[in-house]
C-alpha positions as a Markdown table, in Angstrom:
| # | Residue | x | y | z |
|---|---|---|---|---|
| 1 | Unk | 187.3 | 93.8 | -23.8 |
| 2 | Unk | 184.5 | 93.7 | -21.3 |
| 3 | Unk | 182.0 | 96.6 | -21.8 |
| 4 | Unk | 179.3 | 97.8 | -19.4 |
| 5 | Unk | 176.5 | 97.1 | -22.0 |
| 6 | Unk | 177.3 | 93.4 | -21.7 |
| 7 | Unk | 175.5 | 93.3 | -18.4 |
| 8 | Unk | 172.6 | 90.8 | -18.3 |
| 9 | Unk | 170.1 | 89.8 | -15.7 |
| 10 | Unk | 169.4 | 86.1 | -16.2 |
| 11 | Unk | 167.5 | 84.0 | -13.8 |
| 12 | Unk | 169.7 | 82.2 | -11.4 |
| 13 | Unk | 173.1 | 82.9 | -13.0 |
| 14 | Unk | 175.4 | 85.9 | -13.4 |
| 15 | Unk | 177.3 | 86.8 | -16.6 |
| 16 | Unk | 180.9 | 87.5 | -15.6 |
| 17 | Unk | 180.7 | 90.6 | -17.9 |
| 18 | Unk | 178.3 | 92.2 | -15.4 |
| 19 | Unk | 180.6 | 92.2 | -12.5 |
| 20 | Unk | 181.3 | 95.6 | -10.9 |
| 21 | Unk | 183.9 | 97.1 | -11.4 |
| 22 | Unk | 184.8 | 94.6 | -14.2 |
| 23 | Unk | 182.1 | 96.0 | -16.5 |
| 24 | Unk | 183.8 | 99.4 | -16.8 |
| 25 | Unk | 187.3 | 98.0 | -17.4 |
| 26 | Unk | 189.1 | 98.0 | -20.8 |
| 27 | Unk | 192.3 | 96.1 | -19.9 |
| 28 | Unk | 192.5 | 92.8 | -21.7 |
| 29 | Unk | 194.8 | 91.6 | -18.9 |
| 30 | Unk | 192.0 | 92.0 | -16.4 |
| 31 | Unk | 189.5 | 90.2 | -18.5 |
| 32 | Unk | 191.9 | 87.3 | -19.0 |
| 33 | Unk | 192.7 | 87.3 | -15.2 |
| 34 | Unk | 189.0 | 87.0 | -14.3 |
| 35 | Unk | 188.1 | 84.5 | -16.9 |
| 36 | Unk | 190.8 | 82.2 | -15.6 |
| 37 | Unk | 189.6 | 82.3 | -12.0 |
| 38 | Unk | 188.5 | 78.9 | -10.8 |
| 39 | Unk | 184.7 | 78.5 | -10.2 |
| 40 | Unk | 184.0 | 77.1 | -6.7 |
| 41 | Unk | 180.8 | 75.4 | -5.4 |
| 42 | Unk | 178.9 | 75.0 | -2.1 |
| 43 | Unk | 175.9 | 72.8 | -1.4 |
| 44 | Unk | 172.7 | 74.2 | 0.1 |
| 45 | Unk | 173.2 | 74.8 | 3.8 |
| 46 | Unk | 177.0 | 75.3 | 3.7 |
| 47 | Unk | 178.7 | 78.5 | 4.9 |
| 48 | Unk | 180.7 | 80.6 | 2.5 |
| 49 | Unk | 182.2 | 82.8 | 5.3 |
| 50 | Unk | 181.4 | 83.9 | 8.9 |
| 51 | Unk | 181.1 | 87.3 | 10.7 |
| 52 | Unk | 184.6 | 88.5 | 11.7 |
| 53 | Unk | 186.6 | 86.5 | 9.1 |
| 54 | Unk | 189.3 | 88.5 | 7.2 |
| 55 | Unk | 190.3 | 86.8 | 4.0 |
| 56 | Unk | 191.3 | 89.7 | 1.8 |
| 57 | Unk | 189.4 | 88.3 | -1.1 |
| 58 | Unk | 186.6 | 89.6 | -3.4 |
| 59 | Unk | 183.8 | 87.1 | -3.9 |
| 60 | Unk | 181.1 | 87.1 | -6.6 |
| 61 | Unk | 178.0 | 84.9 | -6.7 |
| 62 | Unk | 177.6 | 83.3 | -10.1 |
| 63 | Unk | 174.6 | 81.0 | -9.6 |
| 64 | Unk | 172.1 | 80.2 | -6.8 |
| 65 | Unk | 171.0 | 82.0 | -3.7 |
| 66 | Unk | 172.8 | 83.2 | -0.6 |
| 67 | Unk | 171.5 | 84.4 | 2.8 |
| 68 | Unk | 173.5 | 87.2 | 4.4 |
| 69 | Unk | 173.0 | 87.2 | 8.2 |
| 70 | Unk | 174.2 | 90.1 | 10.3 |
| 71 | Unk | 175.1 | 90.2 | 14.0 |
| 72 | Unk | 171.4 | 90.9 | 15.0 |
| 73 | Unk | 170.1 | 88.0 | 13.0 |
| 74 | Unk | 168.7 | 90.1 | 10.2 |
| 75 | Unk | 168.7 | 88.0 | 7.0 |
| 76 | Unk | 169.2 | 89.5 | 3.5 |
| 77 | Unk | 168.8 | 87.5 | 0.3 |
| 78 | Unk | 171.3 | 87.6 | -2.6 |
| 79 | Unk | 170.2 | 86.0 | -5.9 |
| 80 | Unk | 172.7 | 85.4 | -8.8 |
| 81 | Unk | 171.8 | 87.3 | -11.9 |
| 82 | Unk | 170.2 | 90.2 | -10.2 |
| 83 | Unk | 171.7 | 93.7 | -9.9 |
| 84 | Unk | 172.8 | 93.1 | -6.3 |
| 85 | Unk | 175.0 | 90.2 | -7.4 |
| 86 | Unk | 176.9 | 92.4 | -9.9 |
| 87 | Unk | 178.7 | 93.7 | -6.7 |
| 88 | Unk | 181.1 | 91.6 | -4.5 |
| 89 | Unk | 179.3 | 89.7 | -1.7 |
| 90 | Unk | 179.4 | 91.6 | 1.6 |
| 91 | Unk | 182.7 | 93.2 | 0.7 |
| 92 | Unk | 183.7 | 94.6 | 4.1 |
| 93 | Unk | 186.8 | 93.2 | 5.9 |
| 94 | Unk | 186.5 | 91.7 | 8.4 |
| 95 | Unk | 183.2 | 90.3 | 7.2 |
| 96 | Unk | 180.2 | 92.0 | 8.8 |
| 97 | Unk | 177.8 | 89.1 | 8.0 |
| 98 | Unk | 177.7 | 85.4 | 7.7 |
| 99 | Unk | 177.0 | 84.1 | 4.2 |
| 100 | Unk | 175.1 | 80.8 | 3.9 |
| 101 | Unk | 174.0 | 79.0 | 0.8 |
| 102 | Unk | 170.2 | 78.7 | 0.5 |
| 103 | Unk | 170.6 | 76.6 | -2.6 |
| 104 | Unk | 173.5 | 75.0 | -4.3 |
| 105 | Unk | 175.7 | 77.9 | -5.4 |
| 106 | Unk | 178.8 | 78.7 | -7.6 |
| 107 | Unk | 181.1 | 81.6 | -7.1 |
| 108 | Unk | 184.6 | 83.0 | -7.8 |
| 109 | Unk | 187.0 | 84.2 | -5.1 |
| 110 | Unk | 189.6 | 86.8 | -6.2 |
| 111 | Unk | 192.7 | 88.1 | -4.3 |
| 112 | Unk | 191.6 | 91.7 | -3.6 |
| 113 | Unk | 195.0 | 93.2 | -3.7 |
| 114 | Unk | 195.9 | 91.8 | -7.1 |
| 115 | Unk | 192.5 | 92.7 | -8.4 |
| 116 | Unk | 192.8 | 96.3 | -7.3 |
| 117 | Unk | 196.3 | 96.4 | -8.8 |
| 118 | Unk | 194.9 | 95.5 | -12.2 |
| 119 | Unk | 192.1 | 98.1 | -11.8 |
| 120 | Unk | 194.8 | 100.7 | -11.0 |
| 121 | Unk | 196.6 | 99.8 | -14.2 |
| 122 | Unk | 193.5 | 100.1 | -16.3 |
| 123 | Unk | 192.6 | 103.4 | -14.9 |
| 124 | Unk | 196.0 | 105.0 | -15.2 |
| 125 | Unk | 197.1 | 103.6 | -18.5 |
| 126 | Unk | 195.6 | 106.5 | -20.4 |
| 127 | Unk | 197.8 | 109.0 | -18.4 |
| 128 | Unk | 200.9 | 107.0 | -19.1 |
| 129 | Unk | 200.2 | 106.7 | -22.9 |
| 130 | Unk | 199.4 | 110.5 | -23.0 |
| 131 | Unk | 202.7 | 111.3 | -21.2 |
| 132 | Unk | 204.7 | 109.1 | -23.6 |
| 133 | Unk | 202.9 | 110.4 | -26.8 |
| 134 | Unk | 203.3 | 114.0 | -25.8 |
| 135 | Unk | 207.0 | 113.8 | -24.7 |
| 136 | Unk | 209.2 | 114.7 | -27.7 |
| 137 | Unk | 212.1 | 112.9 | -26.0 |
| 138 | Unk | 210.2 | 109.7 | -26.7 |
| 139 | Unk | 209.2 | 110.4 | -30.3 |
| 140 | Unk | 211.2 | 107.6 | -31.8 |
| 141 | Unk | 210.4 | 105.0 | -29.1 |
| 142 | Unk | 206.7 | 105.9 | -28.3 |
| 143 | Unk | 205.3 | 102.9 | -30.2 |
| 144 | Unk | 207.3 | 100.2 | -28.4 |
| 145 | Unk | 206.9 | 101.9 | -25.1 |
| 146 | Unk | 203.1 | 101.8 | -25.4 |
| 147 | Unk | 203.3 | 98.1 | -26.4 |
| 148 | Unk | 205.5 | 97.3 | -23.4 |
| 149 | Unk | 202.8 | 98.7 | -21.1 |
| 150 | Unk | 200.6 | 95.7 | -22.0 |
| 151 | Unk | 203.2 | 93.0 | -21.2 |
| 152 | Unk | 203.0 | 90.8 | -18.1 |
| 153 | Unk | 206.2 | 92.4 | -16.8 |
| 154 | Unk | 204.6 | 95.8 | -16.3 |
| 155 | Unk | 201.5 | 94.6 | -14.6 |
| 156 | Unk | 203.7 | 94.0 | -11.6 |
| 157 | Unk | 204.8 | 97.7 | -11.5 |
| 158 | Unk | 203.2 | 100.6 | -9.6 |
| 159 | Unk | 201.8 | 102.8 | -12.3 |
| 160 | Unk | 203.4 | 106.0 | -10.9 |
| 161 | Unk | 206.9 | 104.5 | -11.7 |
| 162 | Unk | 206.5 | 103.9 | -15.4 |
| 163 | Unk | 207.3 | 107.2 | -17.3 |
| 164 | Unk | 210.6 | 107.8 | -15.5 |
| 165 | Unk | 211.8 | 104.3 | -15.8 |
| 166 | Unk | 211.7 | 104.3 | -19.6 |
| 167 | Unk | 214.7 | 106.7 | -19.5 |
| 168 | Unk | 216.8 | 103.9 | -17.9 |
| 169 | Unk | 216.4 | 101.5 | -20.8 |
| 170 | Unk | 219.6 | 101.0 | -22.9 |
| 171 | Unk | 219.4 | 100.2 | -26.6 |
| 172 | Unk | 221.3 | 97.1 | -27.7 |
| 173 | Unk | 221.8 | 96.0 | -31.3 |
| 174 | Unk | 222.2 | 92.2 | -31.8 |
| 175 | Unk | 223.1 | 90.0 | -34.8 |
| 176 | Unk | 221.7 | 86.6 | -35.8 |
| 177 | Unk | 223.4 | 83.9 | -33.7 |
| 178 | Unk | 224.4 | 86.2 | -30.8 |
| 179 | Unk | 223.9 | 84.7 | -27.3 |
| 180 | Unk | 222.3 | 87.2 | -25.0 |
| 181 | Unk | 222.9 | 85.2 | -21.9 |
| 182 | Unk | 223.4 | 81.6 | -20.9 |
| 183 | Unk | 221.6 | 79.3 | -18.6 |
| 184 | Unk | 223.1 | 79.3 | -15.1 |
| 185 | Unk | 224.6 | 82.8 | -15.3 |
| 186 | Unk | 223.7 | 85.4 | -12.7 |
| 187 | Unk | 220.9 | 87.7 | -13.7 |
| 188 | Unk | 221.9 | 91.3 | -13.9 |
| 189 | Unk | 219.3 | 92.7 | -16.4 |
| 190 | Unk | 216.1 | 92.0 | -18.3 |
| 191 | Unk | 215.3 | 92.7 | -21.9 |
| 192 | Unk | 212.4 | 93.9 | -24.0 |
| 193 | Unk | 212.3 | 93.0 | -27.7 |
| 194 | Unk | 211.9 | 96.0 | -29.9 |
| 195 | Unk | 212.6 | 94.0 | -33.1 |
| 196 | Unk | 213.8 | 90.5 | -33.9 |
| 197 | Unk | 213.2 | 86.9 | -32.9 |
| 198 | Unk | 214.9 | 85.0 | -30.1 |
| 199 | Unk | 215.1 | 81.3 | -29.1 |
| 200 | Unk | 214.7 | 80.1 | -25.6 |
| 201 | Unk | 217.1 | 77.1 | -25.1 |
| 202 | Unk | 217.3 | 74.7 | -22.2 |
| 203 | Unk | 220.4 | 72.7 | -21.4 |
| 204 | Unk | 220.2 | 69.1 | -20.1 |
| 205 | Unk | 222.3 | 66.0 | -20.0 |
| 206 | Unk | 221.0 | 65.2 | -23.5 |
| 207 | Unk | 222.1 | 68.5 | -24.9 |
| 208 | Unk | 220.5 | 71.8 | -25.7 |
| 209 | Unk | 216.9 | 72.1 | -27.0 |
| 210 | Unk | 214.8 | 75.0 | -28.1 |
| 211 | Unk | 211.6 | 75.2 | -26.0 |
| 212 | Unk | 210.1 | 78.5 | -27.2 |
| 213 | Unk | 210.5 | 81.5 | -29.5 |
| 214 | Unk | 210.0 | 85.1 | -28.3 |
| 215 | Unk | 209.5 | 88.0 | -30.8 |
| 216 | Unk | 208.7 | 91.7 | -31.1 |
| 217 | Unk | 206.8 | 92.9 | -28.1 |
| 218 | Unk | 208.0 | 90.1 | -25.8 |
| 219 | Unk | 210.4 | 90.3 | -22.8 |
| 220 | Unk | 212.8 | 88.0 | -21.1 |
| 221 | Unk | 215.3 | 87.8 | -18.2 |
| 222 | Unk | 213.0 | 89.2 | -15.5 |
| 223 | Unk | 212.5 | 85.8 | -13.8 |
| 224 | Unk | 216.1 | 85.7 | -12.5 |
| 225 | Unk | 215.7 | 89.3 | -11.2 |
| 226 | Unk | 212.4 | 88.6 | -9.4 |
| 227 | Unk | 213.7 | 85.4 | -7.8 |
| 228 | Unk | 217.3 | 86.5 | -7.4 |
| 229 | Unk | 218.4 | 83.2 | -8.9 |
| 230 | Unk | 220.6 | 82.1 | -11.9 |
| 231 | Unk | 219.2 | 82.3 | -15.4 |
| 232 | Unk | 216.9 | 79.3 | -16.1 |
| 233 | Unk | 217.5 | 79.3 | -19.9 |
| 234 | Unk | 219.8 | 80.4 | -22.7 |
| 235 | Unk | 218.6 | 83.2 | -25.0 |
| 236 | Unk | 219.9 | 83.3 | -28.6 |
| 237 | Unk | 219.1 | 85.6 | -31.5 |
| 238 | Unk | 217.4 | 84.0 | -34.4 |
| 239 | Unk | 217.7 | 87.2 | -36.5 |
| 240 | Unk | 219.2 | 90.6 | -36.3 |
| 241 | Unk | 217.3 | 92.7 | -33.9 |
| 242 | Unk | 217.1 | 95.5 | -31.3 |
| 243 | Unk | 216.8 | 94.9 | -27.6 |
| 244 | Unk | 216.0 | 97.4 | -24.8 |
| 245 | Unk | 218.0 | 96.5 | -21.7 |
| 246 | Unk | 217.1 | 97.4 | -18.1 |
| 247 | Unk | 219.7 | 96.6 | -15.4 |
| 248 | Unk | 218.9 | 95.1 | -12.1 |
| 249 | Unk | 219.3 | 98.3 | -10.1 |
| 250 | Unk | 216.7 | 100.1 | -12.3 |
| 251 | Unk | 214.5 | 97.0 | -12.4 |
| 252 | Unk | 214.4 | 96.9 | -8.6 |
| 253 | Unk | 213.5 | 100.6 | -8.5 |
| 254 | Unk | 210.7 | 99.9 | -11.0 |
| 255 | Unk | 209.0 | 97.5 | -8.6 |
| 256 | Unk | 209.2 | 99.8 | -5.5 |
| 257 | Unk | 206.2 | 101.7 | -4.5 |
| 258 | Unk | 206.5 | 105.5 | -4.7 |
| 259 | Unk | 206.8 | 107.2 | -1.3 |
| 260 | Unk | 203.5 | 108.8 | -0.3 |
| 261 | Unk | 202.3 | 110.1 | 3.1 |
| 262 | Unk | 199.8 | 107.8 | 4.8 |
| 263 | Unk | 197.1 | 108.4 | 7.5 |
| 264 | Unk | 195.0 | 106.0 | 9.6 |
| 265 | Unk | 191.2 | 106.5 | 9.4 |
| 266 | Unk | 191.1 | 108.0 | 12.9 |
| 267 | Unk | 193.8 | 110.5 | 12.0 |
| 268 | Unk | 192.0 | 111.3 | 8.8 |
| 269 | Unk | 188.8 | 112.0 | 10.7 |
| 270 | Unk | 190.7 | 114.5 | 12.9 |
| 271 | Unk | 192.1 | 116.3 | 9.8 |
| 272 | Unk | 188.7 | 116.4 | 8.2 |
| 273 | Unk | 187.2 | 118.1 | 11.3 |
| 274 | Unk | 189.9 | 120.8 | 10.8 |
| 275 | Unk | 189.9 | 121.4 | 7.1 |
| 276 | Unk | 190.8 | 118.3 | 5.1 |
| 277 | Unk | 188.6 | 116.6 | 2.4 |
| 278 | Unk | 188.1 | 112.9 | 1.5 |
| 279 | Unk | 188.6 | 111.9 | -2.2 |
| 280 | Unk | 187.1 | 108.6 | -3.4 |
| 281 | Unk | 188.9 | 107.4 | -6.6 |
| 282 | Unk | 186.8 | 104.3 | -7.2 |
| 283 | Unk | 184.4 | 103.9 | -10.1 |
| 284 | Unk | 180.8 | 105.2 | -10.1 |
| 285 | Unk | 179.1 | 101.9 | -9.2 |
| 286 | Unk | 181.6 | 101.3 | -6.3 |
| 287 | Unk | 181.1 | 104.8 | -5.0 |
| 288 | Unk | 177.3 | 104.5 | -5.2 |
| 289 | Unk | 177.5 | 101.2 | -3.3 |
| 290 | Unk | 179.0 | 103.0 | -0.2 |
| 291 | Unk | 181.5 | 105.6 | 0.6 |
| 292 | Unk | 182.8 | 107.8 | 3.4 |
| 293 | Unk | 180.4 | 110.7 | 4.2 |
| 294 | Unk | 181.1 | 114.0 | 2.4 |
| 295 | Unk | 183.7 | 112.5 | 0.0 |
| 296 | Unk | 184.5 | 114.1 | -3.2 |
| 297 | Unk | 184.1 | 111.5 | -6.0 |
| 298 | Unk | 186.9 | 111.6 | -8.6 |
| 299 | Unk | 187.5 | 108.3 | -10.4 |
| 300 | Unk | 191.1 | 107.6 | -11.0 |
| 301 | Unk | 190.8 | 107.7 | -14.8 |
| 302 | Unk | 189.3 | 111.2 | -14.6 |
| 303 | Unk | 191.6 | 112.6 | -11.9 |
| 304 | Unk | 193.8 | 114.7 | -14.1 |
| 305 | Unk | 190.7 | 116.3 | -15.7 |
| 306 | Unk | 188.9 | 116.9 | -12.4 |
| 307 | Unk | 191.9 | 117.9 | -10.2 |
| 308 | Unk | 191.6 | 121.5 | -11.5 |
| 309 | Unk | 188.4 | 121.8 | -9.4 |
| 310 | Unk | 190.4 | 121.2 | -6.2 |
| 311 | Unk | 191.8 | 123.9 | -3.9 |
| 312 | Unk | 195.6 | 123.7 | -3.2 |
| 313 | Unk | 195.0 | 125.2 | 0.2 |
| 314 | Unk | 192.9 | 122.2 | 1.3 |
| 315 | Unk | 194.6 | 118.9 | 2.4 |
| 316 | Unk | 193.1 | 115.8 | 0.8 |
| 317 | Unk | 192.9 | 112.2 | 2.0 |
| 318 | Unk | 192.5 | 109.7 | -0.9 |
| 319 | Unk | 191.1 | 106.2 | -0.7 |
| 320 | Unk | 189.9 | 103.3 | -2.8 |
| 321 | Unk | 189.3 | 99.6 | -1.8 |
| 322 | Unk | 192.8 | 98.3 | -1.0 |
| 323 | Unk | 195.1 | 101.3 | -1.6 |
| 324 | Unk | 196.5 | 100.4 | -5.0 |
| 325 | Unk | 194.4 | 102.9 | -7.0 |
| 326 | Unk | 194.5 | 105.5 | -4.3 |
| 327 | Unk | 198.3 | 105.2 | -4.1 |
| 328 | Unk | 198.6 | 106.1 | -7.8 |
| 329 | Unk | 196.1 | 109.0 | -7.2 |
| 330 | Unk | 198.0 | 110.3 | -4.2 |
| 331 | Unk | 201.2 | 110.3 | -6.2 |
| 332 | Unk | 199.6 | 112.2 | -9.1 |
| 333 | Unk | 198.1 | 114.8 | -6.8 |
| 334 | Unk | 201.3 | 115.3 | -4.9 |
| 335 | Unk | 203.2 | 115.8 | -8.2 |
| 336 | Unk | 200.6 | 118.5 | -9.1 |
| 337 | Unk | 201.4 | 120.4 | -5.9 |
| 338 | Unk | 198.6 | 119.3 | -3.6 |
| 339 | Unk | 198.9 | 118.4 | 0.1 |
| 340 | Unk | 197.6 | 114.9 | -0.1 |
| 341 | Unk | 197.6 | 111.7 | 2.1 |
| 342 | Unk | 196.8 | 108.1 | 1.4 |
| 343 | Unk | 194.2 | 106.4 | 3.7 |
| 344 | Unk | 195.8 | 103.3 | 5.2 |
| 345 | Unk | 193.7 | 100.2 | 4.5 |
| 346 | Unk | 191.4 | 101.9 | 2.0 |
| 347 | Unk | 187.6 | 102.0 | 2.4 |
| 348 | Unk | 187.7 | 98.9 | 4.6 |
| 349 | Unk | 189.5 | 101.0 | 7.2 |
| 350 | Unk | 186.4 | 103.1 | 7.6 |
| 351 | Unk | 184.0 | 100.1 | 7.7 |
| 352 | Unk | 186.0 | 98.5 | 10.5 |
| 353 | Unk | 185.1 | 101.4 | 12.8 |
């Protein structure tokens, strides 16, 4: 887990734990994702990006010095290890500056959409756990449901879909030696292991061989559903156990984004001139680094607590960086009875005007 008190200013190099918003995140999946990003390098004098480029990535400077040159030739210095470098480099899309290496530098480049997806998960996980824990319908299954939230499968899922989809799992008791499905069969469901141990078998000309073992807390079968291809392995029970089965129809519904109303930035401005209000659901450091004028700041992880301060007679337009966190927030607010809209393109939609 990466904590905010891990931030360090060190001459010429940035500690990955200092990155904003990473330093406020508690999801192990996010920390692992960032730690596995490939470090890239540029030599002094080389260009990282130019004004006008749109690459939909979030870039952090890890070591060295960068010059950020705007359209009027004004040059701003960024030095790794300082507070400025805790933030992404000139994060607007398309880029508003040209970034040139003043020394040899190292940096990481992250897909912005996937990054914001993980942030959305981290900041909504508490709501989902609370819903599961407080719902008497889930008393017997709360423990495995909460474990399931931390598997790779569910990090592909829009957070707003989770609670309802649990109702579509079917309990399936298996005996040692049972074959759950065979390699080459059509995929019509995926499985979460509540109890038991299962072998992953691959068939070849030389026969069948066990290549892996999956146990409690694991899942299998989703690859065939995601790729719409035949099963790529045989799964066999190594012990008695309990599986939770989700069929393809419900799995596909799980991956679909919930329907929310969207607005362009220009339409949003017109609504705000009438009576609407902007809501920024990013973290404190992101908000303090720049936001739409007169926005109400309600970080996603505090939204349920703070939404009681909102007026149901006022329309609200919600934004974050890419739309992933604000999509979850828009859904939560709409479920609570507010008139709410999602800003298309997120905060970047404003900075492009």
